[in-house]
N, C-alpha and C positions, 0 to 999 in steps of 0.2 A: 433625528438628524434632518437638517433642512435639505430640501430638494436642490437648493442653490449649490450645494456641495458637488452636484453632478455637472453643473455648467462651468466649464473650465476652458479658458482660451489656450492654455498650454497643450491640453489633450486635443483640442480641435485643430491645432496646427501640426499634429503628428503626421508624418509621411506614411501614406498607405502602403507604398512599395516596401518601405523599411519594416513595417509591422508584418507584412506578408512574408518577408525574408526571415524575420525572427520566428514566425510560425513554422516555416520550412526547416530551419536549422534545429528547432526543438524536435521536430519529427525525425530528422536525421539522427539526433542523439538517441531517440527512443529505439530505433531499429539497428543502428550501427555501432554505437559506443557501448561496450560491455559494462555491466555493473551500475552505471549511472543513468540507465534508460528511464528509471522511475522519476528522476529529476526532469528529464525532457518531457515526460508525460505531464508532470505537475505544472510546468511553465507554459505548456502548449496553449492554454486558453487565455493567457494574459494579454496579448495584443488585441484580441477581439473584446476582452473585458474593458480595456481602456476606451475602445471606440464606442461600445454599447452605453457605458455610463455617461459618455459625453453627448449621446443622442445620435451618433453616426452609425445607425443600425445597418444601413445598406453597406457601408464601408466595412463593418465588422464581418458581414457575410462574405463580401468579396475577399477580405484578408484571409478568412478561414479557407475558402475554396482555393485561392491561389497558393496558400501554404501547403496544401495537401494534393495539389493537382497531379503531381507525378505519381502519387499512389493510386490514382484512378487506373493507370495502365497496368498495375500489378494486381490490385484487388479493389475493384470499384465499390464493393459492399463495405469493406473496412473503411475506405475513404469517406463514404457517406456517414458512417457511424461516428467517425472522428469529428466530422463537421458538426454533427448533432451534439456531440459532447461539448465542443468548443462554444457553440452558441448557447446551449443550455446553461453551462457554467457562467457564461458572461451575463445572461439575464438574471441568474440567481444572485450575482453580486449586485446588480442594479436594484433588485428587490431588497436585498440585505441592507443596502445603504439607505434606500428610501424609507424602509420600515424600522430602521435602527434595531435590527435583530442581534442576537448573541453570536459570538464566534462559533459556539457549538452548532448553531443552526446552519451556518454556511458549510462547515466541514461535513456535517451529516448529509446536507443536500448534495455536496460533491460526491460523497460515497454512494448515495442513492442513484445519482445520474450515471456514474460509471457502471454500477450493477445493472441498472435498467438497460444501458447501452449494450452491455455484454449479452444480456438475455435477448435483446432485439437482434443482435448480430447472429446469434445461434438460430433464432426463428427464421430470419431471412435466408441464411445459407441453407438451412434444411428445406425451406420451401423452394428455393431456386434450383437446388441440386436434387430435390426429391429424395432426400435421405435424412435419416436421423443423425444430425451432426455429432451429438454427444455419443451415441451408440457406436458410430463408425470410428470416431476418434479413440474410444476405449478399446474397441476391437483391434485396431492397428497397434495400440500401445501394448495390449496383452499379447498379441502375436509376436511383437518384438521381444517381450520378456520371455515367452516360451522358447524362442529361438536363440536366446542369448548364450546358451551353452555351446552353440556351434560357432561362436565368434572366435576367429583365429587369433586375434590380438589377446583375448582373454586367456586362451589356451597357452599361448606363448608366455604370457605373464606368469601363469601358474607353474609352467615348467621352469621359468627363471627363478622362481621362489622355492623351487624343489618341494612342491606340495603334492602329496600322493592323491590318487583319484578319489579315495573315500573322503578325505578332507576337502578336496575341491568340490565334490558334489554336495557336501554338507553346507559349506559356505555359500555355494551357488543357490541352494534351496532356500536358505535363510534370506539371501539378498532378493530373490524373486518374490518371496512372501512380503517383504517390506515394500518392494517396488509396486506390487499389486495393490497395496493399501494406500499408497501415496495419493491417487486420485480422490479418495474419500476425504482427504485432508485439505483439498483445494478450497472449499468454502471459507474455512478459517484463514488460510493463507491469503486468499483474495481480500478478505475484509481487512486484515492487517495491512496489506500493501496499499489498498485503496484509501484507507484512513491516513496512512503515511503520505500518500499523494495529496490528500486534502489539506493536511497540515503544512506540507512544503509549499503547496500552491498558495495558501493563505499568507505565509511568511513572505514569499516573493511578491505577491500582489500588494501586501501592505507596504513593502519597501518601494516598489515602483510607483504605486498610486500616491504615496507620500511625496515622491519627487515631483509629481505633477499636481500637487496641492489638493489632492482628493484624500481626505483623512478617513481611515477606518481604524477600528480598535486594534491595538497591538496585542500580539500573543503575550501571555505572562512570561516573565523571565524563566528560563529553563530550570534554574535552581528552585523555583517556587511552584513548579507544576504539581498538581494535587488532584485527587479524586475522592469522592465520598467513601466512607468506611464500608458501606453496605455492598459496594461492588465486589467485595471479597467473595460473596455468595456465588459469583460466576465461576471462580476457580475451585471453590469447594464443591459445587455441583458437578463440575467436570471430573474431579477426582473420585467422587462418589460413583458416577456412571461408569468409570473405567474399572474401579475396584470391586464393584458388586459382583457376586458370583453368577455364573451362567445359570439361567433357569428356563429360558425359552429360546430354542435355536432360531426361531423365526424373527425374533427382535433383538437377540444378543448383539449382532453385528451393528444394527442401527444404534443401539445404546452406546457401543464403543465409539462409533463414528461421531456421535453428538458429543460425547465426553472428550475425545481428543481435540475436536474443533474448538470446544470451549476452553480447553487448556492452551491451545495455540493463541486464541484471541486474548484471554485474560492473562496468560503467562507473559505474552509480549507486552501487554499493558503494564504489568507490574515490573517487568524487566526495565522498561523505559523509566518508570517511576523510581526504581532502584538507582538507575544512573543519575536521575535528577536529585535524589537524596544524597548520593555520593558527591555530586557537584556542589550541593549546598554545604555539605560538611567540609569539603576541600576549601571552599571559600572562607568558611568560618575560621579554619585553622591556617589560612593563608598559605596553602600549598601551591607551588608554582604550576603554571600551565603545562609545562613539559611533563612534570611528574604526575599530574592528573591524568593525562593521556596515557602515559606509560602504565600506570596502575590499572586503568580501565581495560587497556589492551591485554595485559597479563591475565586479569580476571576472566576476560571474555574468551581467551584461548584455551583455558582448561575447564573441562566439563565439571570437575569437582568443585571449582571455584565459581563458575558462572551462575550456579543456583543461588549464590549469596545475594546477587542483585535483586531478583524478584522477591526473595524473602525480606530483604531490607525495605523494598517498596511496600510489601504487604504489611509489615509490622509498623512502618511509619504512619499508616493511616490510623493506628491506635496510639502509638507511643509519641509520635510527632518529634522525631529526632531534630528536625530543622526549626522547631518552635514557630511554626507558621500560625498566623492568626486565622483561626477557622470559626465559622459560624456555629 
C-alpha cells in the first residue's frame, strides 16, 4: 500500500478539540455505561489513530492526554497506561498501513498491546505501593468469599426462600468453591475480551478511516468468517486436560486451570463461528432479520441449546455447511 494513502487533507483539517472530546466520551463509556464499556475501550484509540496516520503525531499525543486528563485526578497510573495504549495502537495502525500487513496482524498487535499494558500497570502499582498487587487483590477477594456467609442480605434471601440451614450451607459451600476458582479463569476471559476489543476497534477504524479517504482492508462478511480446521486441537486439548484423572496433587490444579482457559478461548471462538454459520444458513434460506435474532436469542438463553452453536462451528470446519471456498 502506498505511503500516499496516509497523506490526507481531510484528516489534516480535523479539529483537535473535537477529537479530544471523542476520546473523553469514549473513556466515560468505559467507566460509566454498563455492559457496553468494551465498545468504549475499543473506540478509545481511534481519534489518535486518525492523527498519527496523517503525520500529526504531536496532536495525537495532545488529544490522548486531554481525553484522559480528568482520570489523572482519580488514578494517575491508569491514566498514563491508557495514554500508552492509545499511542501504541495508533502507531500500530500506521505501521499496518505502511507495510500492508494482514488484518490478523493488527488485531493480534492490539491484543498484545492491551496485555502488555495490563502487565505494566500491575508492575507500576506494585512498585509505587510496595505491595504485590496480584497477591493483595486475591487476598481481599478471598476474604470477601470467606465472609460471605455473614452477609445479612444473603441470609434474608435464604429465609425468604424457606431454605433450611443444611441446604443453605451446602449451596454456600459450592458457591464459594466456584468463586475461588474464578480468578484462575481470568487469563482466558481477558484474551477473549481483548480479542473482541481488537475486532471491534478494527471495524470502527475501517468505517471512520474510509470516511476520511484512508483505505484499509475490510473485515470479511460475518456470514463468511472462518478458521482453519486444525484449530480444533485447542478445544480437544482443553477437554483432555480437564477430563484426565488426578495423578499428581502438585500439578492437578495447574492442568485444570490450563484446560478450562483453553475451553474458554476456543469455546468462545467456535461459539462465534457457530453464530456465523447460522447467519450464513439464515441468509441462504432467506430467513427474515427479526426471526434470525429471535432464534439466536432463544438458543443463547437455554444452556441445553447454546452448546449447539460451538458444535456447529466445530463441524463446519470439516463439513462446510456454508459451502465456502477454502484453500
